[in-house]
N, C-alpha and C positions, 0 to 999 in steps of 0.2 A: 239413418233410418230407425235405429233403436231409440234414439232420442225423441224422434217424432212420435213413436208408439207410446213411449212413457209420458210425453206431454199430453197426448190424447187421453190416456188413462187417468192422468192427474186432473184434467179438465172434467172428465165424467164424474170422478169422485167428488170434486169440489162442487160441481153442479148438483149432484145428489144431496150433498150436505145442505146446500142452500135450499133445495126443495123440502128437506125435512124441517128446517127451521121455518120456512114460509108456510108449510102445512100446519104447523103448530098454531099459527095466527090466522088460520082460515085457508085462504088461497083457493084457486080454481080446482076443479076436479082432476085435471091432469097432473097438477102438483101433488095432490094427495096420493095419486096412483104411483108416481115416481117415488115419493117418500115411503110408501108401503113396500115397494120393491127393494129400496135401499135398506130398510129395516130388516126385511126378510133375508137379504144377502148377509147383513151383519150378524144376524142370529145364526145362520148356517155356518159362517166362518168361525164364530165364537164356539159353537159346539164341536166343530171339526178340530179346532185348536185344543180344546179341553180333552177330547178323546185321544189326540195324538200325544199330548203330554202324559196322560194316564198310561198309554201303552209303552211309552219310552221309559217311564219310571218302573214298570213291572219287569223290564228286561235286565235290570241291574243284578 
């Protein structure tokens, strides 16, 4: 069951990456919407990782 969940997550991530690349070359509106969501998620994860790194460095 866990393998199935991981495969679904992997498929969603790969599909999102394809949409980001496709949106760079134009693409239909739904592709641009998916690409915008993927970019937003990436930005949020990037900032969360930076803040987690900063807080763990301050605890030393």
